[in-house]
C-alpha positions as CSV (number, residue, x, y, z in Angstrom):
1,X,50.4,100.1,133.8
2,X,48.6,101.5,136.8
3,X,44.9,101.9,136.3
4,X,43.5,105.4,136.7
5,X,40.7,105.8,139.2
6,X,37.3,106.3,137.7
7,X,36.2,109.5,139.4
8,X,33.0,110.2,137.5
9,X,30.9,107.5,135.9
10,X,27.6,108.3,134.1
11,X,24.8,108.5,136.6
12,X,21.3,109.3,135.2
13,X,19.1,111.9,136.9
14,X,16.2,109.5,137.0
15,X,15.4,106.1,138.5
16,X,13.8,103.2,136.5
17,X,11.9,100.7,138.5
18,X,12.3,97.0,137.6
19,X,8.6,97.0,137.1
20,X,9.2,98.7,133.8
21,X,11.2,95.7,132.6
22,X,8.5,93.3,134.0
23,X,5.8,95.2,132.0
24,X,7.9,94.8,128.8
25,X,8.4,91.1,129.5
26,X,4.7,90.6,130.0
27,X,3.9,92.5,126.8
28,X,6.4,90.4,124.8
29,X,4.9,87.2,126.1
30,X,1.3,88.3,125.7
31,X,0.8,87.6,129.4
32,X,-1.5,89.7,131.6
33,X,-0.9,90.8,135.1
34,X,-3.7,88.5,136.2
35,X,-2.0,85.5,134.6
36,X,1.4,86.4,136.1
37,X,-0.3,86.6,139.5
38,X,-1.7,83.1,139.1
39,X,1.6,81.7,137.9
40,X,3.6,83.2,140.8
41,X,0.9,82.7,143.5
42,X,0.9,86.4,144.2
43,X,-2.0,88.8,144.3
44,X,-2.9,90.9,141.3
45,X,-2.4,93.9,143.6
46,X,1.1,92.9,144.5
47,X,2.1,92.4,140.8
48,X,0.6,95.8,140.0
49,X,2.6,97.5,142.8
50,X,5.8,95.8,141.6
51,X,5.2,97.2,138.1
52,X,4.6,100.7,139.5
53,X,7.7,100.5,141.7
54,X,5.7,100.7,144.9
55,X,7.1,97.5,146.4
56,X,10.5,95.9,146.2
57,X,11.3,92.6,144.5
58,X,12.4,90.2,147.3
59,X,14.6,87.1,146.6
60,X,11.5,84.9,147.0
61,X,9.5,87.0,144.5
62,X,12.5,87.1,142.1
63,X,12.7,83.3,142.0
64,X,8.9,83.1,141.4
65,X,9.3,85.6,138.5
66,X,12.1,83.6,137.1
67,X,10.0,80.4,137.0
68,X,7.0,82.3,135.5
69,X,8.9,84.4,132.9
70,X,12.2,82.5,132.3
71,X,14.1,85.7,133.2
72,X,16.8,84.9,135.8
73,X,16.1,85.8,139.4
74,X,19.6,87.5,139.6
75,X,18.5,90.0,136.9
76,X,15.4,91.0,138.8
77,X,17.4,91.5,142.0
78,X,20.1,93.5,140.2
79,X,17.4,95.7,138.6
80,X,15.8,96.2,142.0
81,X,19.2,97.0,143.7
82,X,20.1,99.5,141.0
83,X,16.6,101.2,141.3
84,X,16.9,101.5,145.1
85,X,20.5,102.8,144.8
86,X,19.4,105.5,142.3
87,X,16.4,106.5,144.5
88,X,18.9,107.2,147.3
89,X,21.1,109.2,145.0
90,X,18.2,111.3,143.8
91,X,16.8,111.9,147.3
92,X,18.0,115.5,147.9
93,X,16.8,115.4,151.5
94,X,19.7,113.1,152.3
95,X,22.1,115.8,151.1
96,X,20.7,118.8,152.9
97,X,23.1,118.5,155.9
98,X,26.1,118.3,153.6
99,X,25.3,121.4,151.6
100,X,27.5,123.7,153.8
101,X,30.5,121.8,152.4
102,X,30.2,123.8,149.2
103,X,30.9,127.0,151.2
104,X,33.9,125.4,152.9
105,X,35.8,124.4,149.8
106,X,37.5,126.4,147.1
107,X,34.9,125.4,144.5
108,X,35.7,128.2,142.1
109,X,39.3,127.3,142.0
110,X,38.5,123.6,141.6
111,X,36.2,124.5,138.6
112,X,39.0,126.7,137.1
113,X,41.5,123.8,137.3
114,X,39.0,121.5,135.6
115,X,38.4,119.3,138.7
116,X,34.7,120.0,138.7
117,X,32.1,120.6,136.0
118,X,31.5,124.3,135.2
119,X,27.8,124.7,135.7
120,X,25.8,122.5,138.0
121,X,22.9,122.9,140.5
122,X,23.8,122.8,144.1
123,X,22.8,119.1,144.7
124,X,24.6,117.8,141.6
125,X,27.6,119.9,142.5
126,X,27.6,118.4,146.0
127,X,27.4,114.9,144.6
128,X,30.3,115.6,142.3
129,X,32.4,117.2,145.1
130,X,31.9,114.2,147.4
131,X,32.8,111.8,144.5
132,X,36.0,113.8,143.9
133,X,37.0,113.9,147.5
134,X,36.3,110.2,147.9
135,X,34.0,110.6,150.9
136,X,30.4,109.7,151.7
137,X,29.3,112.9,153.3
138,X,30.4,116.2,155.0
139,X,31.0,114.5,158.3
140,X,33.4,112.0,156.8
141,X,35.2,114.9,155.0
142,X,35.6,116.8,158.3
143,X,37.1,113.7,159.9
144,X,39.5,113.5,157.0
145,X,40.3,117.1,157.3
146,X,40.9,116.8,161.1
147,X,43.4,114.0,160.6
148,X,45.2,116.0,158.0
149,X,45.4,119.0,160.2
150,X,46.9,116.9,162.9
151,X,49.6,115.7,160.5
152,X,51.0,119.1,159.6
153,X,51.5,122.4,161.4
154,X,50.2,125.8,160.3
155,X,52.3,128.9,161.1
156,X,50.6,132.2,162.1
157,X,52.8,134.1,159.7
158,X,51.6,132.1,156.6
159,X,48.0,131.3,157.3
160,X,46.8,128.4,155.2
161,X,43.3,127.3,154.4
162,X,43.2,123.7,155.7
163,X,40.4,122.8,153.3
164,X,42.4,124.1,150.3
165,X,45.5,122.1,151.5
166,X,43.4,119.0,151.9
167,X,42.0,119.4,148.4
168,X,45.5,120.0,147.0
169,X,46.7,116.8,148.7
170,X,43.7,114.9,147.3
171,X,44.7,116.1,143.8
172,X,48.1,114.7,144.3
173,X,46.8,111.4,145.6
174,X,44.7,111.0,142.5
175,X,47.6,111.7,140.2
176,X,49.9,109.4,142.2
177,X,47.4,106.5,141.7
178,X,48.3,106.7,138.0
179,X,52.0,106.1,138.6
180,X,53.1,102.4,138.8
181,X,55.9,102.1,141.3
182,X,58.0,99.2,142.5
183,X,57.9,98.6,146.3
184,X,59.8,101.1,148.4
185,X,63.5,100.6,148.3
186,X,65.5,103.1,150.5
187,X,68.9,102.0,149.2
188,X,67.7,102.5,145.6
189,X,66.2,105.9,146.4
190,X,69.5,107.2,147.7
191,X,71.1,106.2,144.4
192,X,68.2,107.8,142.5
193,X,68.7,111.1,144.3
194,X,72.3,111.3,142.8
195,X,70.9,110.6,139.4
196,X,68.2,113.2,139.8
197,X,70.8,115.8,140.8
198,X,72.4,115.2,137.5
199,X,69.2,116.4,135.8
200,X,69.3,119.8,137.5
201,X,71.6,121.5,134.8
202,X,69.0,120.7,132.1
203,X,66.7,123.7,131.4
204,X,64.0,121.9,129.4
205,X,61.4,120.3,131.8
206,X,60.1,118.2,129.0
207,X,63.5,116.4,129.1
208,X,64.1,116.1,132.8
209,X,60.6,115.8,134.2
210,X,59.7,112.4,132.7
211,X,63.1,111.1,133.8
212,X,62.5,112.4,137.3
213,X,59.2,110.5,137.6
214,X,60.7,107.3,136.1
215,X,63.7,107.3,138.4
216,X,61.7,107.9,141.6
217,X,59.1,105.3,140.6
218,X,62.0,102.8,140.3
219,X,62.5,103.2,144.1
220,X,58.9,103.2,145.2
221,X,58.2,106.9,145.2
222,X,55.6,108.6,143.0
223,X,56.4,112.2,142.0
224,X,53.6,114.5,141.0
225,X,53.5,118.2,140.2
226,X,50.1,119.8,141.1
227,X,49.0,123.4,140.3
228,X,49.0,125.7,143.3
229,X,45.5,126.0,144.8
230,X,44.4,129.3,146.3
231,X,44.9,129.2,150.0
232,X,47.1,126.1,150.1
233,X,50.4,128.2,150.2
234,X,52.7,125.2,150.0
235,X,55.7,124.2,147.8
236,X,55.4,120.5,148.4
237,X,54.5,117.6,150.6
238,X,55.8,114.2,151.4
239,X,53.6,111.3,152.5
240,X,53.1,107.6,152.5
241,X,50.2,106.3,150.5
242,X,50.9,102.7,151.5
243,X,53.8,101.1,153.5
244,X,55.5,100.4,150.1
245,X,54.6,103.5,148.1
246,X,55.6,107.1,149.0
247,X,54.5,110.3,147.4
248,X,56.5,113.5,146.8
249,X,54.0,116.2,145.7
250,X,55.3,119.5,144.4
251,X,53.5,122.7,143.4
252,X,54.4,125.3,140.8
253,X,54.3,127.9,143.6
254,X,57.1,130.5,142.8
255,X,57.4,129.2,139.3
256,X,61.2,129.0,139.4
257,X,63.1,125.8,138.6
258,X,65.6,126.4,141.4
259,X,62.7,126.5,143.9
260,X,61.3,123.3,142.4
261,X,64.6,121.5,142.8
262,X,65.1,122.7,146.4
263,X,61.6,121.6,147.2
264,X,62.1,118.2,145.7
265,X,65.3,117.4,147.7
266,X,63.6,118.9,150.8
267,X,60.7,116.4,150.4
268,X,63.2,113.6,149.6
269,X,64.7,114.1,153.0
270,X,61.3,113.6,154.7
271,X,60.9,110.4,152.7
272,X,64.3,109.1,153.7
273,X,63.6,109.7,157.4
274,X,60.4,107.6,157.0
275,X,58.9,109.5,160.0
276,X,55.8,108.2,161.7
277,X,54.0,111.5,161.0
278,X,52.0,110.6,157.8
279,X,52.3,113.9,156.0
280,X,55.1,116.6,155.8
281,X,53.8,119.8,154.3
282,X,56.5,122.3,153.3
283,X,55.7,126.0,153.3
284,X,53.5,126.8,156.3
285,X,56.1,126.1,159.0
286,X,59.9,126.4,158.8
287,X,60.6,126.2,162.5
288,X,60.2,122.5,163.2
289,X,63.4,120.4,163.5
290,X,62.1,118.2,160.7
291,X,61.8,121.2,158.3
292,X,65.2,122.5,159.3
293,X,66.8,119.2,158.7
294,X,65.1,118.9,155.3
295,X,66.2,122.4,154.4
296,X,69.8,121.7,155.3
297,X,69.7,118.4,153.4
298,X,68.5,120.1,150.2
299,X,71.1,122.9,150.5
300,X,73.9,120.5,151.0
301,X,72.8,118.1,148.3
302,X,72.6,120.8,145.7
303,X,75.7,122.7,146.8
304,X,78.3,120.7,148.8
305,X,79.1,122.3,152.2
306,X,82.8,122.2,151.4
307,X,82.1,124.5,148.4
308,X,79.5,126.7,150.1
309,X,82.1,129.1,151.5
310,X,83.0,130.1,147.9
311,X,79.5,131.6,147.4
312,X,80.4,134.8,149.2
313,X,83.1,135.5,146.7
314,X,80.9,135.3,143.6
315,X,80.5,138.7,142.1
316,X,79.7,138.3,138.4
317,X,77.4,136.1,136.4
318,X,80.4,134.6,134.7
319,X,81.7,133.5,138.1
320,X,78.3,132.0,138.9
321,X,78.2,130.0,135.7
322,X,81.7,128.7,136.3
323,X,80.9,127.8,139.9
324,X,77.6,126.1,138.9
325,X,79.5,124.0,136.2
326,X,82.1,123.0,138.7
327,X,79.5,121.6,141.2
328,X,77.3,120.2,138.5
329,X,74.0,122.2,138.9
330,X,72.1,124.8,137.0
331,X,73.4,128.5,137.5
332,X,69.9,129.4,138.6
333,X,70.3,127.1,141.7
334,X,73.4,129.1,142.6
335,X,71.6,132.4,142.1
336,X,68.7,131.3,144.2
337,X,71.1,130.3,147.1
338,X,72.9,133.7,146.8
339,X,69.6,135.6,147.0
340,X,68.3,133.4,149.9
341,X,71.4,134.1,151.9
342,X,71.4,137.9,151.1
343,X,74.7,137.8,149.2
344,X,72.9,139.0,146.1
345,X,69.8,141.1,145.9
346,X,66.6,139.5,144.8
347,X,66.8,141.6,141.6
348,X,70.2,140.2,140.7
349,X,70.9,137.4,138.3
350,X,67.3,136.4,137.7
351,X,67.8,135.9,134.0
352,X,70.2,133.0,135.0
353,X,67.2,131.3,136.7
354,X,64.7,129.3,134.6
355,X,61.0,129.9,134.8
356,X,59.2,126.7,135.4
357,X,56.1,125.7,133.4
358,X,55.2,122.1,134.3
359,X,51.5,122.7,134.8
360,X,49.2,125.2,133.0
361,X,48.1,128.3,134.9
362,X,44.5,127.2,134.5
363,X,43.4,123.8,133.3
364,X,40.7,123.7,130.7
365,X,37.4,123.9,132.5
366,X,35.0,121.0,132.3
367,X,31.9,121.9,130.4
């Protein structure tokens, strides 16, 4: 089983100096600060400043304390390191320059989806956001955002919020880390796609979705379905997490199963091409050669080109059902194709299409 990343561990909102532990040890042993100073050859003032947390415990002092108290030097050094780390975490002045990040991200949507805690002060919120994004500060996030923007194109007709897209991609990355995949096998993946196509006539996603994930993982590809994030405006993305693990990330945008299946095979084409561009984002731009090839692949994989000429002769729902059965796909996929090509109106045949509910409209908010 793949281990899930620990996104949020417990972090207290206070810092405990190692001097507190030293004071307890002295009390247990009935030893005064003066006596400890004599045993360690340190001044009484220095011992007092250690206890108050005003000076750090150095390796040399830690060894002296070990000899005088029989408490291992490593423990004193770990206590000191933890104390210094927590002081930095609690120093809000180090976060001031990063606060604008809260205005640059879809925080409300992230809270609504349960990614972030519901009620937090601005500094605690910023710490939580940085932890979720997996970056140290706003500058590091901007560099990440810049590299992502260079990896996909944005169309003027469908303006995307790059920050929302980046957060959506991060959501997929986190979910993909929970899926255990074998190393990438392109030959196996081509066979998997045929088996996945056989799942398309099934209406119940609780039946086909686990099988889809399992099949793709057996070829080195993680498949995740992530809720649509306001401003992202994308149906899917394909990327390489490592040289041996790919990711097909799909959204519930549109909420029709035929759109989902088309998007899946579209992204599968990007994976098969193993292009050097690290991310293919579907939705914002349909004009690139890569997107056009992926669209054509998805169309042809679902409805064979040699049968596509029959689409124009389909007039009734009964004919659609019969045609779908003959090519081995769900009738909704045929209706979606008919609507897309303008053969049928967008109001026709929709009850033959399945509504898709793989993710909840709004995840339970974190308290």
